[in-house]
N, C-alpha and C positions, 0 to 999 in steps of 0.2 A: 474520623467519625462524623456522620451527618447530624444535622440538627435533630431529626426524628429519633435517631439512636440515642442521643443524649437525653431526650425527653423520656424515652422508654426505660433507660437505665435508671433515671432519677425516680421514675414512678413505677418501678417494678412491683412494689407491694400495694399499689393502689388498684382499684377496679378498672377493668378495661374501658368502661365508658368515661371514666375521668381522664384517662390518657387521650381518648378520641376527642374529648371536649377541648383539651389544650391544643391538639393538632388542628382541629377545626378553627379555633380562634386565630392561630398563627397563619393559617391559609387565608383567612378573611383579612387579617391585617396586612399581609404581604400583598394581596390583590389590590386592596385600597391604596396602598403606598405606590405600587407600580402604576395604577391608573392615574393617580394624582401627579406623579412625576412626569409621566408622558404628556398629560394635559398641560403641564407647566413648561414643556419643552426643555426638560433637564437632560434628556437623552443626548449624548454627544459631548456633554460637559466633562471636565476633568474629574477623575475618580474621587479626589479628596472633597470636592464641592458636593458631588452626589452623595458621598458618605455622610457628610455633615447634615445634608437635607433629609436623608433617610433616617438618621438618628433622631432628628428633631420630630419628624412625623411619627416615628415609632412611639416615642414618648407620649405624643399627643393622643394617638389612637389607643394606646394602652390605658391612658387616663380615662378616655371616653368609655372604654369597655370595663373599667374598674378592675383591671387585671394587673398582676405583678409577674415579672420575669427576672430571674437572676441575671447578673451582668454578663456571665459567660454565654447564656442563651441569647441575650439581646445582641451581643457582639456578633454571634454566629448568624443570627437572622439578618442583621445589617449587611454582613459580608455576602450572604447568599443573594440578597436583593441587588446589591451593587454588581455582583457577578452577572445577574440577569440583565442589568442595564448596560454594562460595558463589555461583557464577555459572553460565554455560552452556558450560564447558569451552573448547575451542580457538576457538569463535566469539565468546567474550566480548570479546576485543580488537577484533573487527570491529563489534560492537554499540556499542562506545565510540568508534569512529572516525567522526567527523562527516562525513568525505568519502564514506562508504559509505552508499548509499541502499537497497540490497537485498542480502540474503545468500541464496545457493542452495547447499544441501548435497545433492550427488548421490551418496549413498552415503558411506561413511566416509572414503574417500581422495580426494575431489574436492570442493572448496569454491570456488564462484565468487562474485564480488561485482559490483555495479554501481556505478561511479564516473563522475560527469558524463555519465550517459546511455550509458556503454559497459560491456560485460561484460569481466571479466578473471579469469583463474584465479589463485588465491592459493596460497601455500606451506603454508597451514594444513591440517590434516586430523585426523581422529579416529584412535584406535587400532584400532578394529574396529566392526562393526555394533552390537554390544551397547553400546558407548560412545555411539553416536548415540541408541540407544533410551533410554538412561539420561537423556540431556539432554532428549529429547522428553517423557519422563514427568515430569521436573522442571518442565517448562513447564506441562503440562496438569493435573497432579494438584491443585495449589492451586486450580484453576478448577472442580474437580468434574467434569472431563472424563476420558475414558479413550480409549486407543488400543490395540487388540490385534487378533488375527486375525479376531474377529467384528465389530469396528468399526475397520477399518484406515485410516480417514481422519478428520481432525479439523481444524477451524478454531478459532483462539483468539486472544487478545490478551495481550501482555506488559504488565506494570504501567506501562511508559512509554508505552503506546498502540500499540506496533508490532504489526502483524498477522502471524500465523503460520499456515502450513498444513503439516501433516505427513501423510505417506502411507507405509505400511510394507508389507513382504511379507505375504501373497503377491501383493498388488496391484502393489507397486513392485518391479520385477525387479532394479533396481540396488542394492537394500538400502534401509534407511530413508531417506526423502527429506524434507528440511525446507526451507521457503521462508519468509523473514522480510522483510517490507516495513517498513522502519524509519519510525518516527514522528518527523518533524522537531521538534527542540526549539525552533527559531525559526520563526515564521510568516512565509512569504514575502509581501511586500506588493506592491501594484500598482507603486510606483516601482521596486522591485527587478526586477519582471517586465519593465518597460520597459528597465531597464539590461541584463538578461540577453538581451533581444531576443525575449521571448515575445510581446510586443505592442508597438505603437507608441504614442506619446503620444495621437495622434488616436483610435486604437482604444480606449484606456483612457478617454478623455473620453466617447466614445460609449457604452461599456458602463456608465459611471457614470450617465449620463443614463437609460439603459434601465432600470437597477435602480431608480433613484429614481422613475421614471415608471411603476413597477409592471408592467413587461413580464414575461411568463412565459418563462423562459429554460431551455433544455436545453443542458448542456455535454456534448459528444459526442467520442468518439475511441476509439482502440484501447487495449489493455492497456499500462500504463506510459507513457501519453502525458501524464500530469499533470492529469487531469480533476479529481481531488479537490483538488489544490493550487489550481487555477483557481477551483473552486467556493468554496473558502475565501476567496480574494481577493475574488470578487464579493460574497460574503455580507457582507464588511466594509463594503460600500457602502450597506447597508440602513440607513435612518435609525434613530436610537436610540430613538425613541418608538414603534416598531413592536413588537408581540408576535410573537416568532419561535419556531416549533417545529421542531427539527431531528430527523431520523429516519435512523438509520444501522445497518448490520450491525455495524460496529466503530467506536466513536466516534473520529473523526479531525478533525472540524470544531472550530475554536476561535474562536467569535465573542466579540467584546469588548463587544457591546451589553449594556445592563443587564437587558433583558427577554427572556431566552432560556430555553426549556425543551428539554432534550436527552433524547431517547429512543433506546434501543438494543435491538436484537432479542435474543432469548434462545433458545439451542438447547434441544432436548428433553433431559431428564435420562437417566440410565442405563436407566430403565424405559420410555423413549420418550415421556414425558409432559412437559407444561409449556412447549412451544415457543411463542414469540411471534415472529411474522413481521413483515416490513416492511408487509405489507398490513394486518395487525392494527393496527399503530401508525398507519398513514395514516388508517384509519377512525376510530380513537380521537382522533387529533389534530383532526378536524373538530368534535369536541365540546368542544374546549379554547379556543375563540374565538381562533384564530390570525389575525394579519394576514398573516403569511408562513409558508409551509411549505417547508422545505429538506430534500429527500430525498437522502441520500448517493449512492444509485444505484438506478435503476429496473431491475429484472431479472426481474419476474414479473407475476402478475395484479394487483399493486398499481398497474400502469400505468393501469388503468381508473379506479381510485379517485382517482389523481392527476389524471387528465384531468377527471374530474367536479368535483374540488375547484377546479381552475383555471377551470372553466366556471360555478361557482356562487359567485363573489364573492371567492375567494382569489387575487386577482391579485398578481403580484410573486413567485410561487413559483419555486424553483430546484431543479434536479436534474441528475444525470449519467446517461449511458446509453452502453453500448458500441455502437459502429457503425464502419463502414469509410469512410463518406462522409456528407455532409449528407443526401443523398437516401436513403441507407440507414437513417438515423434513423427515417424515416417507416414503412418496411416493418417495421423492428424494433419500433416502437411498436404497429403493427397486430398483430404476432405475440404480443407480450406482453399486449395487451389481450384477445386470444382465450384466453389462459391463465387468465383470471379465471373461465372456465367458463360464460360466457353465449353463446348462439348468436346473435350480433349480425351483421347484414349488414355487409359490408365498407364500403359507402358510409356507413353510419351511424357506423362507427368513424372513417373519414376525416373526416367532418364534425366529430366530436368533437375530433380532433387539430387540424384547421385552425382551429377556433374557440378552442381552449385554448392552443396553443403560439404564441408571438409570435416568438421568436428561437431559432436553433440556432447555438451557438458551437462550431466544430469545431477540435480541437487535434490536432496530429501530433507524433510523435517522428521527427526527420529522421535521415538516415544519419550525420551528424556527432555524433549524440547530443543535439542541442539539441531543445527542445520549443517549438513556436510555434503560435499560433492561425493556422490556414491558411485558414479561411473564417468569416465571420459572415453568416448567411443569415436573411432575414425570411420568415416564413410568411404568405402573402398571401390565403389562402382557397382556394376550390374553383372549378375550371372543369370542368364536366361531372362526371367521376369522378376527376379528378386534383387533387392538392394542388399549388398553385402556390408555387414558391420563388423568391426574388429575392435575388441576391447583393448584399451591401452592402460588404464588405471581403474581399479575398483576399491571401494572401501569394504574391508573385511571385518565383520563383527567377531571379536574374540570371545566375548561372554555377554550374556544378557545383563540388564541393569542390576546392579548390586543393591546393598542397603541404601547407598547414597542416591540411587535412582539413575546414575550415569551409565551410559553404554561405553564399553571399552572396545577398541578396535584399532585398525591400522590401514593406511593407504598402501596399496600394493600394485606395483607395475606388473601387468600380466601379458603384455604384448610388446613387440618391437616398435619403437617409436619412429615416426616418419623422417626424423632428422637427428637421430642419435639420442643418447640418454641425456637427461637434464644435467647441466654442468659441463658436458663435453663440448668440444667444438662442433658447430652445426655442420650437418651434411645435407645434401639434397640439392634440389633445383630452385630453392627459394631465392628471393632477391637479396 
């Protein structure tokens, strides 16, 4: 419960103006303490020293104002000020909460989180829009980034790997808006995914064979469907003697193999220079003698370079792509390939796709918040001007959500697998 909620619950029977008066006094005290501490160069000191100083100054300012606060509220106010000085203010507890996967600040007085695939409104909030701006600046300043009216949008990464996006007025009409996708401390493994119902044992066995047999795989799905998590899990199946180059906008993949080179894009600096894009890194990776190329997400002209790499000996490459269905992956790849700036015939692009991509693994977030592989589709080549897709596995819903809200279903093999059924001896022309 936030400080304001405690005040409101304690003063539920008092007039609204009395509650507002207390809140106003607390804001005033907090602002004075923060200004004084920053003036005294306390920022960067150890938490316990800052806490002692804040406690001393709070007692002093309360005495000057002639106000009294119960010990519980004083301790809470001290904790929030210390969080402002050493962390990210009211969202710091949410960052430390392992059950929270995403934090969404919609202006100063509304903070949502995602837990177990579901959104929920929290009781946390900032004091005002300037408070949100201070936290945003605290995040981006050490990274050499800026956010202001001339540059109102920024993407960055926290030291723990969490991805952040901030957008401020005049573009954001609700006030400064901050979205944080937290980086998991523990890597989700294939056995855990089976336990969570993301895939079945048979699906896992098939994907393990597909990765080891160097099939080129695209992991597709919508926003928040768990594509990167699945890509991470699939990457763990790559043999240890392979040289792997990973390419990402924000480093999220954590491969445990000994021979891994991790590359990350770089935004332009304040002068608008020095940008390194995914496409730049894909091109450079081809000169690094990779056995496998793993691209965090294909979202632009690098799609053409990725397809060419898959078609010129870099089998076993992996990537993710945003799409609404397995068939939509193909049209999306066509569009992204055209973004490379070459005037290529559509048929030539489709031939590149059909010969480069072997499997599409499509993942969905269902209405009950769970994330599951809904389709595994094999790309079988071209018929006239159409790329032929062949379903191998589908997730079949048996019944709609019951009283518990959980969807019931099963993973079903619906097509002949390219190298035998999972668990059987491998067949085919793989290595």
